[in-house]
C-alpha positions as CSV (number, residue, x, y, z in Angstrom):
1,M,-67.1,-21.3,21.5
2,L,-64.6,-24.2,21.9
3,R,-63.4,-23.2,25.3
4,L,-67.4,-23.1,26.5
5,L,-68.0,-26.5,24.8
6,H,-64.9,-27.7,26.7
7,R,-65.9,-26.6,30.1
8,S,-69.4,-28.2,29.6
9,L,-68.0,-31.9,29.3
10,P,-67.4,-34.3,32.2
11,R,-63.5,-34.2,32.9
12,A,-62.7,-37.5,31.5
13,R,-64.5,-36.5,28.0
14,R,-62.8,-33.2,28.4
15,S,-59.3,-34.5,27.9
16,A,-60.4,-36.9,24.9
17,A,-62.0,-33.9,23.4
18,S,-58.8,-31.8,23.7
19,R,-57.0,-34.2,21.8
20,S,-59.5,-34.2,19.0
21,L,-59.8,-30.6,18.9
22,G,-56.2,-30.0,18.8
23,T,-56.3,-27.9,22.2
24,A,-54.3,-28.4,25.6
25,A,-56.0,-30.2,28.3
26,E,-54.8,-27.7,30.7
27,P,-52.7,-24.4,30.3
28,G,-49.0,-25.4,30.0
29,H,-50.1,-29.0,28.9
30,A,-47.8,-31.4,30.9
31,G,-45.6,-28.5,32.0
32,R,-43.9,-28.7,28.4
33,P,-43.8,-26.1,25.7
34,R,-44.8,-27.6,22.4
35,E,-41.7,-28.9,20.4
36,R,-41.1,-27.6,17.0
37,T,-41.6,-30.0,14.1
38,L,-38.8,-28.4,12.1
39,T,-35.2,-27.9,13.9
40,M,-31.5,-28.0,13.0
41,E,-31.7,-31.5,14.0
42,T,-34.5,-32.4,11.8
43,L,-33.7,-30.3,8.9
44,N,-32.7,-31.7,5.6
45,P,-28.9,-32.5,6.2
46,L,-28.6,-31.7,2.4
47,V,-29.9,-28.1,2.7
48,K,-27.5,-27.6,5.6
49,A,-24.5,-28.3,3.0
50,V,-25.6,-25.7,0.8
51,E,-23.3,-22.7,0.8
52,Y,-23.7,-19.4,-1.6
53,A,-20.8,-17.2,-1.1
54,V,-22.1,-14.6,-3.1
55,R,-25.0,-13.9,-0.9
56,G,-22.9,-15.1,2.2
57,P,-21.9,-13.7,5.8
58,I,-20.0,-10.6,4.3
59,V,-23.2,-9.6,2.5
60,T,-25.2,-9.8,5.5
61,K,-22.6,-7.8,7.4
62,A,-22.7,-5.3,4.7
63,G,-26.4,-5.0,5.2
64,D,-25.9,-4.4,8.9
65,I,-23.5,-1.6,8.2
66,E,-25.7,0.1,5.7
67,R,-28.6,0.0,8.2
68,R,-26.5,1.5,11.1
69,L,-25.5,4.1,8.6
70,Q,-28.8,5.1,7.9
71,Q,-29.4,5.3,11.6
72,G,-26.7,7.9,11.8
73,V,-24.2,5.5,13.4
74,K,-20.8,7.0,12.8
75,Q,-18.5,4.8,10.3
76,P,-15.1,5.3,8.8
77,F,-16.9,5.8,5.4
78,S,-20.1,7.4,4.2
79,E,-21.6,4.4,2.1
80,V,-21.1,0.6,1.7
81,I,-20.1,-0.1,-2.1
82,K,-21.5,-3.5,-2.9
83,A,-18.9,-5.1,-5.4
84,N,-20.0,-8.6,-4.3
85,I,-22.7,-9.4,-7.1
86,G,-23.2,-8.9,-10.9
87,D,-26.1,-6.9,-10.6
88,A,-25.7,-4.1,-13.1
89,Q,-28.7,-2.1,-12.5
90,A,-28.3,-1.9,-8.8
91,M,-24.9,-0.5,-9.7
92,G,-26.5,2.3,-11.9
93,Q,-26.7,0.8,-15.2
94,Q,-29.7,2.2,-17.4
95,P,-31.9,-0.2,-18.9
96,I,-32.2,-0.6,-22.6
97,T,-34.9,1.6,-23.8
98,F,-36.3,-1.0,-26.2
99,L,-36.4,-3.9,-24.0
100,R,-38.5,-2.0,-21.5
101,Q,-40.7,-0.5,-24.1
102,V,-41.7,-4.1,-25.5
103,V,-42.3,-5.2,-21.9
104,A,-44.5,-2.2,-21.1
105,L,-46.5,-2.7,-24.0
106,C,-47.1,-6.4,-23.1
107,S,-47.9,-5.6,-19.7
108,F,-50.3,-2.7,-20.4
109,P,-51.6,-3.2,-24.1
110,E,-53.7,0.0,-23.8
111,L,-50.3,1.8,-24.5
112,L,-50.1,0.2,-28.1
113,E,-52.4,3.1,-29.1
114,S,-49.9,5.5,-27.6
115,P,-47.9,7.7,-30.3
116,A,-44.9,7.6,-27.8
117,F,-43.8,4.0,-28.6
118,P,-42.1,3.3,-31.9
119,E,-43.7,0.7,-34.3
120,D,-41.0,-1.7,-34.2
121,A,-41.9,-2.2,-30.3
122,K,-45.5,-2.4,-30.9
123,Q,-45.3,-5.1,-33.5
124,R,-43.0,-7.1,-31.2
125,A,-45.6,-6.7,-28.4
126,K,-48.4,-7.7,-30.3
127,R,-46.7,-10.9,-31.8
128,V,-46.0,-12.0,-28.2
129,L,-49.4,-11.2,-27.0
130,Q,-51.2,-13.2,-29.8
131,D,-49.3,-16.4,-28.2
132,C,-50.3,-15.7,-24.9
133,G,-53.4,-17.1,-23.3
134,G,-56.2,-14.5,-23.4
135,Q,-53.6,-12.1,-25.1
136,S,-52.5,-11.2,-21.7
137,L,-49.0,-11.3,-20.1
138,G,-50.9,-12.3,-16.8
139,A,-51.7,-15.9,-18.1
140,Y,-49.7,-19.0,-17.8
141,S,-47.5,-19.9,-20.8
142,N,-46.5,-23.4,-21.9
143,S,-44.4,-25.1,-19.5
144,E,-41.5,-24.9,-22.1
145,G,-42.2,-21.2,-22.8
146,V,-44.2,-19.0,-25.3
147,E,-43.8,-20.9,-28.5
148,C,-43.0,-17.7,-30.7
149,I,-40.3,-16.6,-28.4
150,R,-38.8,-20.2,-28.4
151,R,-38.7,-19.9,-32.2
152,D,-37.1,-16.5,-31.9
153,I,-34.5,-18.1,-29.7
154,A,-33.7,-20.8,-32.2
155,D,-33.5,-18.3,-35.0
156,Y,-31.0,-16.3,-32.9
157,I,-28.8,-19.2,-32.0
158,S,-28.6,-20.0,-35.8
159,R,-27.7,-16.4,-36.8
160,R,-25.2,-16.3,-33.8
161,D,-23.6,-19.5,-34.9
162,H,-23.4,-18.5,-38.7
163,G,-26.1,-20.9,-39.8
164,V,-25.6,-23.8,-37.4
165,P,-29.1,-25.5,-37.4
166,S,-31.3,-24.9,-34.3
167,D,-34.7,-26.6,-33.6
168,W,-36.9,-24.4,-31.6
169,D,-38.4,-27.7,-30.1
170,N,-35.0,-28.1,-28.2
171,V,-35.2,-24.6,-26.6
172,Y,-36.8,-24.4,-23.0
173,L,-37.3,-20.9,-21.3
174,T,-36.1,-20.8,-17.8
175,T,-36.5,-18.7,-14.5
176,G,-33.0,-17.2,-15.4
177,A,-30.1,-19.5,-16.2
178,S,-29.9,-20.8,-12.7
179,D,-33.2,-22.6,-13.0
180,G,-32.4,-24.2,-16.2
181,I,-28.8,-25.4,-14.6
182,M,-30.6,-26.8,-11.6
183,T,-33.2,-28.6,-13.7
184,I,-30.5,-30.5,-16.0
185,L,-28.6,-31.4,-12.6
186,K,-31.6,-33.1,-11.2
187,L,-32.1,-35.1,-14.2
188,L,-28.5,-36.3,-14.1
189,V,-28.3,-37.1,-10.3
190,S,-28.6,-41.0,-9.6
191,G,-27.0,-43.8,-8.1
192,Q,-25.5,-44.6,-4.6
193,G,-22.0,-44.8,-3.3
194,R,-19.3,-45.4,-6.0
195,S,-22.1,-45.1,-8.7
196,R,-23.4,-41.6,-7.4
197,T,-23.3,-39.0,-10.1
198,G,-20.1,-36.9,-10.1
199,V,-20.4,-33.3,-11.4
200,M,-17.1,-31.8,-12.8
201,I,-17.1,-28.2,-12.1
202,P,-14.2,-25.5,-12.6
203,I,-12.2,-24.2,-9.6
204,P,-12.7,-21.3,-9.0
205,Q,-16.6,-21.8,-9.8
206,Y,-19.6,-19.9,-9.6
207,P,-21.2,-21.1,-6.1
208,L,-24.4,-21.9,-7.7
209,Y,-23.0,-25.2,-8.9
210,S,-21.3,-26.3,-5.6
211,A,-24.6,-25.2,-3.8
212,A,-26.8,-27.3,-6.4
213,I,-24.5,-30.3,-6.0
214,S,-24.8,-30.3,-2.2
215,E,-28.5,-29.8,-2.4
216,L,-28.9,-33.0,-4.7
217,G,-26.5,-35.0,-3.0
218,A,-24.3,-35.3,-6.1
219,V,-20.6,-35.8,-5.8
220,Q,-18.4,-32.4,-6.7
221,V,-15.5,-33.1,-8.9
222,N,-13.0,-30.3,-9.0
223,Y,-10.8,-29.5,-12.0
224,Y,-8.6,-26.5,-11.6
225,L,-8.2,-23.7,-14.0
226,D,-4.7,-22.5,-14.7
227,E,-4.1,-19.1,-13.0
228,R,-0.6,-18.8,-14.4
229,N,-1.9,-18.9,-17.8
230,C,-4.7,-16.6,-17.7
231,W,-7.3,-19.1,-16.1
232,A,-6.9,-21.6,-19.2
233,L,-8.7,-24.9,-19.1
234,D,-6.1,-27.7,-19.6
235,T,-7.4,-31.1,-20.8
236,E,-4.6,-32.9,-18.7
237,E,-6.2,-31.3,-15.7
238,L,-9.7,-32.6,-16.9
239,Q,-8.1,-36.0,-17.4
240,R,-6.6,-36.1,-13.7
241,A,-9.7,-35.0,-12.2
242,F,-11.8,-37.6,-14.1
243,L,-9.5,-40.4,-13.2
244,D,-9.3,-39.5,-9.5
245,A,-13.0,-39.1,-9.4
246,K,-13.8,-42.5,-10.9
247,Q,-12.3,-44.0,-7.7
248,H,-15.3,-43.1,-5.4
249,C,-18.1,-41.8,-8.0
250,R,-19.4,-41.8,-11.6
251,P,-18.4,-38.6,-13.4
252,R,-21.4,-37.9,-15.7
253,V,-21.3,-34.2,-16.6
254,L,-18.8,-31.6,-17.3
255,C,-19.6,-28.1,-16.5
256,I,-18.0,-25.2,-18.2
257,I,-18.3,-21.3,-17.6
258,N,-17.4,-19.4,-20.8
259,P,-16.7,-16.3,-20.7
260,G,-15.7,-17.1,-16.9
261,N,-17.1,-16.3,-13.6
262,P,-15.3,-15.2,-11.3
263,T,-12.2,-15.4,-13.4
264,G,-13.1,-13.4,-16.4
265,Q,-11.2,-15.5,-19.0
266,V,-12.6,-16.3,-22.5
267,Q,-11.8,-19.7,-23.7
268,S,-10.2,-20.1,-27.2
269,K,-11.8,-22.2,-29.9
270,K,-9.0,-24.9,-29.8
271,C,-9.6,-25.3,-26.1
272,I,-13.1,-25.7,-26.5
273,E,-12.4,-28.4,-29.4
274,E,-10.2,-30.2,-26.8
275,V,-12.9,-30.3,-23.9
276,L,-15.6,-31.4,-26.3
277,H,-13.1,-34.3,-27.4
278,F,-12.5,-35.1,-24.1
279,A,-16.3,-35.2,-23.1
280,Y,-17.0,-37.2,-26.3
281,E,-14.3,-39.8,-25.3
282,E,-15.3,-40.0,-21.8
283,N,-19.1,-40.1,-22.5
284,L,-19.8,-36.8,-20.4
285,L,-22.9,-34.7,-21.0
286,V,-21.6,-31.1,-21.4
287,M,-23.2,-28.2,-19.6
288,A,-22.0,-24.7,-21.1
289,D,-23.0,-21.7,-19.3
290,E,-22.7,-19.0,-21.8
291,V,-24.5,-16.1,-20.1
292,Y,-21.8,-13.8,-20.5
293,Q,-21.4,-14.5,-24.3
294,D,-21.9,-10.6,-25.0
295,N,-19.4,-9.4,-22.5
296,V,-15.8,-9.9,-24.2
297,Y,-13.6,-7.0,-24.0
298,A,-9.9,-8.1,-24.8
299,P,-9.3,-7.3,-28.4
300,D,-7.4,-10.7,-29.0
301,C,-10.3,-12.9,-27.7
302,Q,-13.8,-13.8,-29.2
303,F,-16.7,-15.7,-27.9
304,H,-17.1,-19.2,-29.4
305,S,-20.3,-21.1,-28.4
306,F,-19.8,-24.7,-27.6
307,K,-22.5,-25.7,-30.1
308,K,-20.9,-24.0,-32.9
309,V,-17.3,-25.5,-32.2
310,L,-19.3,-29.0,-31.8
311,Y,-20.9,-28.4,-35.3
312,E,-17.5,-27.7,-36.8
313,M,-16.1,-30.9,-35.3
314,G,-18.1,-32.7,-37.6
315,P,-21.3,-35.1,-37.5
316,E,-19.9,-37.7,-35.4
317,Y,-19.6,-35.3,-32.7
318,F,-22.6,-33.0,-33.4
319,N,-25.2,-35.7,-33.7
320,H,-24.1,-37.8,-30.7
321,L,-22.4,-35.7,-27.7
322,E,-25.1,-34.3,-25.4
323,L,-24.9,-30.6,-25.0
324,V,-27.1,-28.0,-22.8
325,S,-26.1,-24.5,-23.2
326,F,-27.3,-21.5,-21.0
327,H,-28.0,-18.0,-21.5
328,S,-29.9,-15.3,-19.3
329,T,-31.3,-11.7,-19.4
330,S,-29.3,-10.9,-16.4
331,K,-26.0,-10.4,-17.8
332,G,-24.8,-9.1,-21.5
333,Y,-25.5,-5.4,-22.0
334,T,-28.9,-5.5,-20.6
335,G,-28.5,-6.3,-16.9
336,E,-32.2,-7.2,-16.4
337,C,-31.4,-9.5,-13.2
338,G,-35.1,-8.9,-11.8
339,F,-36.8,-10.2,-14.8
340,R,-35.3,-13.8,-14.0
341,G,-35.5,-14.6,-17.8
342,G,-33.1,-17.2,-19.6
343,Y,-33.2,-20.1,-21.9
344,M,-31.6,-23.4,-22.3
345,E,-31.0,-25.4,-25.6
346,V,-30.6,-29.2,-25.4
347,L,-28.8,-31.2,-27.8
348,N,-28.8,-34.9,-28.5
349,L,-31.0,-35.7,-25.4
350,D,-32.6,-39.3,-25.6
351,P,-36.0,-38.9,-26.6
352,D,-37.4,-40.7,-23.4
353,V,-35.0,-38.4,-21.3
354,K,-36.4,-35.3,-23.3
355,A,-40.0,-36.4,-22.2
356,Q,-38.7,-36.5,-18.5
357,L,-37.6,-33.1,-18.8
358,V,-40.8,-31.7,-20.1
359,K,-42.6,-33.3,-17.1
360,L,-39.9,-31.8,-14.9
361,V,-40.3,-28.3,-16.0
362,S,-44.3,-28.7,-16.3
363,V,-44.2,-29.2,-12.4
364,R,-43.2,-25.4,-12.0
365,I,-46.1,-24.3,-14.2
366,C,-44.2,-21.9,-16.4
367,P,-41.4,-19.4,-16.0
368,P,-42.1,-15.7,-15.5
369,V,-43.8,-14.7,-18.6
370,P,-42.6,-11.0,-18.5
371,G,-39.0,-12.6,-18.3
372,Q,-39.7,-14.5,-21.3
373,V,-40.5,-11.2,-23.2
374,A,-37.3,-9.6,-22.1
375,M,-35.2,-12.8,-23.3
376,D,-37.4,-12.3,-26.6
377,V,-35.9,-8.7,-27.0
378,I,-32.5,-9.6,-26.4
379,V,-32.5,-12.4,-28.9
380,N,-34.7,-10.2,-31.4
381,P,-33.3,-6.7,-31.1
382,P,-34.2,-4.0,-33.5
383,R,-32.9,-4.4,-37.1
384,E,-31.0,-1.9,-39.2
385,H,-34.0,-0.8,-41.3
386,E,-36.4,-0.4,-38.0
387,P,-37.0,2.9,-36.2
388,S,-35.4,2.0,-32.8
389,Y,-32.1,0.5,-34.3
390,A,-30.1,3.8,-33.8
391,Q,-31.0,4.3,-30.3
392,F,-30.6,0.7,-29.4
393,I,-27.1,0.3,-30.9
394,K,-25.9,3.5,-29.2
395,E,-27.2,2.4,-25.7
396,K,-25.8,-1.3,-26.2
397,N,-22.4,0.0,-27.4
398,S,-22.1,2.6,-24.6
399,V,-22.8,-0.1,-22.0
400,L,-20.4,-2.6,-23.5
401,D,-17.6,0.0,-24.1
402,A,-18.0,1.3,-20.5
403,L,-17.4,-2.3,-19.5
404,A,-14.3,-2.7,-21.5
405,H,-12.8,0.6,-20.1
406,K,-13.5,-0.4,-16.6
407,S,-12.0,-3.9,-17.2
408,R,-8.6,-2.3,-18.2
409,L,-8.7,-0.2,-15.4
410,T,-9.5,-2.7,-12.7
411,E,-6.7,-5.1,-14.2
412,Q,-4.1,-2.1,-14.2
413,I,-4.6,-0.8,-10.7
414,L,-5.0,-4.0,-9.1
415,N,-1.5,-5.1,-10.6
416,S,0.1,-1.6,-9.4
417,V,-0.7,-2.8,-5.8
418,P,2.2,-4.7,-4.0
419,G,1.3,-8.2,-2.9
420,M,-1.8,-8.2,-5.4
421,Q,-1.8,-9.9,-8.8
422,C,-4.8,-9.9,-11.2
423,N,-5.1,-11.7,-14.8
424,P,-6.6,-9.7,-17.6
425,V,-10.3,-9.3,-17.3
426,Q,-11.1,-10.6,-20.9
427,G,-14.8,-11.0,-20.4
428,A,-17.8,-11.2,-18.0
429,M,-18.1,-8.8,-15.1
430,Y,-15.4,-9.7,-12.5
431,A,-11.9,-9.4,-11.4
432,F,-10.4,-12.3,-9.3
433,P,-7.0,-11.1,-8.0
434,Q,-4.7,-13.2,-6.0
435,I,-3.6,-11.4,-2.7
436,F,-0.6,-12.0,-0.4
437,I,-1.9,-12.4,3.1
438,P,0.9,-12.2,5.8
439,P,1.5,-15.1,8.2
440,R,0.5,-13.1,11.2
441,A,-2.8,-12.2,9.5
442,I,-3.2,-16.0,8.6
443,Q,-2.7,-16.9,12.2
444,E,-5.1,-14.4,13.6
445,A,-7.8,-15.6,11.1
446,Q,-7.3,-19.4,12.3
447,L,-7.7,-18.3,16.0
448,L,-11.1,-16.7,14.8
449,S,-11.8,-19.8,13.0
450,M,-12.1,-18.1,9.8
451,A,-10.7,-18.4,6.2
452,P,-7.8,-15.9,5.7
453,D,-9.4,-14.4,2.5
454,M,-12.7,-14.1,4.7
455,F,-10.8,-12.2,7.5
456,Y,-9.1,-10.1,4.8
457,C,-12.5,-9.2,3.2
458,L,-14.5,-8.7,6.5
459,K,-11.6,-6.1,7.4
460,L,-11.9,-4.5,4.1
461,L,-15.7,-3.9,4.8
462,E,-15.5,-2.7,8.2
463,E,-12.5,-0.2,7.4
464,T,-13.8,0.9,4.0
465,G,-17.2,0.0,3.3
466,I,-16.3,-2.1,0.4
467,C,-18.2,-5.6,-0.2
468,V,-16.3,-8.0,-2.0
469,V,-16.4,-12.0,-1.8
470,P,-13.4,-14.2,-0.4
471,G,-11.9,-16.5,-2.9
472,S,-12.6,-19.2,-0.5
473,G,-16.4,-19.1,-1.5
474,F,-15.4,-20.0,-5.1
475,G,-12.7,-22.5,-4.5
476,Q,-8.8,-21.9,-5.1
477,R,-5.7,-23.8,-5.1
478,E,-4.6,-24.6,-1.6
479,G,-2.3,-22.0,0.0
480,T,-3.4,-19.2,-2.3
481,Y,-5.9,-16.4,-1.4
482,H,-8.1,-14.2,-3.7
483,F,-11.5,-12.2,-3.6
484,R,-14.1,-11.6,-6.5
485,M,-15.2,-7.8,-7.0
486,T,-17.3,-6.8,-9.9
487,I,-16.5,-4.1,-12.3
488,L,-20.0,-2.8,-12.6
489,P,-19.8,0.5,-10.9
490,S,-19.5,3.8,-12.5
491,A,-16.1,4.5,-13.7
492,E,-15.9,7.2,-11.1
493,K,-17.0,5.0,-8.3
494,L,-15.0,1.9,-9.5
495,T,-11.9,4.4,-9.4
496,L,-12.6,5.3,-5.9
497,L,-13.3,1.8,-4.9
498,L,-9.9,0.8,-6.2
499,G,-8.2,3.5,-4.5
500,K,-9.7,2.8,-1.2
501,L,-8.8,-0.9,-2.0
502,K,-5.3,-0.1,-2.6
503,D,-4.7,2.1,0.4
504,F,-6.5,-0.6,2.5
505,H,-4.0,-3.5,1.3
506,L,-1.0,-1.5,2.0
507,R,-2.1,-0.7,5.6
508,F,-3.1,-4.5,6.2
509,L,0.4,-5.5,4.9
510,E,2.1,-3.0,7.3
511,Q,-0.2,-3.9,10.2
512,Y,0.6,-7.7,9.8
513,S,4.0,-7.8,8.4
514,E,6.7,-9.2,10.5
515,A,8.9,-6.5,12.1
516,Q,11.9,-7.2,9.7
517,T,9.6,-6.9,6.5
518,S,8.8,-3.7,4.8
519,V,5.7,-3.2,2.7
520,G,8.1,-2.8,-0.3
521,E,9.4,-6.1,0.2
522,V,6.1,-8.1,-0.2
523,P,6.2,-9.8,-3.6
524,G,3.9,-8.3,-6.3
525,D,4.4,-11.2,-8.8
526,G,4.7,-14.8,-8.8
527,L,2.2,-15.0,-5.8
528,Q,1.5,-18.6,-6.3
C-alpha cells in the first residue's frame, strides 16, 4: 500500500513523502547502506571495560569444543568437564527435597490437596501464598520482597547470631546476591576525578566486583590477601591500599568475601574484628559477601558473621558502622542457582539514604518470587519436631560431608604435583592453586598476546577437556600464576579430573622446560 501511494505522487513530493514515511527515495539510497546506530565506537565505554572471567573466553571455547564433540568431531577426550563455575546442580548435586516441595506447592496450589506432600511443607506454602497478591506466585511482590519472608530472614539472622537483634525492615530480597551488591554500589558511586568513589576489593577477587566497578565508573582499589598465610586478610595491607588510593580517589567502601571466593579461606573472628575496627576508623561502609556461610569444612575453622562480631565489639561500633551483608540460594548446601534468590541486610544506613534504596529497588519492580520462596525455605528449614526434618538433615549433611571430603581430596592431590601449590580449601567451593609456568611457556604466551595462565588453561582445555578459569581473571600478585577450579563434581569425576590435570601439568612442564632442567627439578614449594 505504501509503495502504491509513493508511486502516485509527483517526484518532488515523492522525496518528501519518503522522508516522512521513513522509506528510501530510491533503492540503495545515495548508494550507501544505512549505518548502525550502535557500534563499538558508539557503545558505552564503561560496558566495554567490563570483564567477567568466570564466563569468559575459556568458557566460550569449551562450549565450541562441546558442540564439536556432539557433532562427532574427534577430540583427545570424551567430554568437557566444566570446573569453571560454582553451579552445583549442573555438576550433579541433587536438590533438597523439602525446598522443591515448598516451591512446587506455591507454584501449583492444587497440590496442597495431595497426600504426597508433608504437612510442614504445606504449612509453609500456605503462609507464603497468603502474603502474595491474589495468593499467587505469579503476582508481583513488594519491591523489598514478600513481608513474611523478610520476617523469616530476620528471625534466621537472629538465631544464627545467637540473639543479635535483626529488624525485618532492614532486609531486602534480591535477585541473587549479585543484584544486592550491584544495588549498594550504585548508591555509593559518586564524584569526579580525585573525589571519585574508590571501592576496596580483595585480590584475588570474585570478578563480579571488578565488573561492577567498571560498569559504574568507580575506582578499583586492590588489597592483597596473604597467600603464604592461607589467604589471610592483613589490616596493614588494608591500610597500605587505603593510603595509596587516597592519592587519586576517595575510598568509601570495603568489600569482604568470607568464606573466600576464589581462595576458599575462612576468616578468623580476630581478623574480622580488626577489619571492622579499620573500617570504623577510616569511615568506610563494609559490604560483607557471606554467601558461602554454610560451606565451612576445616575442623579448626568457624563462620563468624560480620554483624555478630560487630555487635560483640559494643554499641559504639554496632550503632554507627554502616554494614551490608549478603546471602544467596545459589551456594550453601542447596545449590539453587537458577532460582536467583538472595537477600541483603542493611545496618545503620542514613534514613534518607534508605529511602533512596527503596526507590532504587522499586525500579526493578521485585525480585523473582519463586527465588524468594526458595530463600524462605533456606532460612526456615524443617525443625526437629516436624515430619520432614529427618530427610532434610540427611540430605543437607550428605551434601556438606561430600564437599568436605572433596575439599581435602583436591588439596592433597594438587599439592602432590611438582610445580603446583594449593592452600587448604577451608570453605566455599573452589581451589585456587599457584602454578609454576616455565619461562619458555611465558614467552610463547606473550607472542600470542595472552596472559601466561590463560595460555596454560587454554592448553589444558584443548588437551584434556577440563575447563578452569585463569587466575588473571581474579587478580593475583605480579609474577604469580593460578587457576580457579570448583570442587563440585562428584568424587569419582573429581578424582578423574585431578588425575588428568596432574598428567597434563607434568607434560606441560616437560614440553616447556629448558633442556638442562628436568621435571623433578621444578619447585613444588615456595612458588612465590
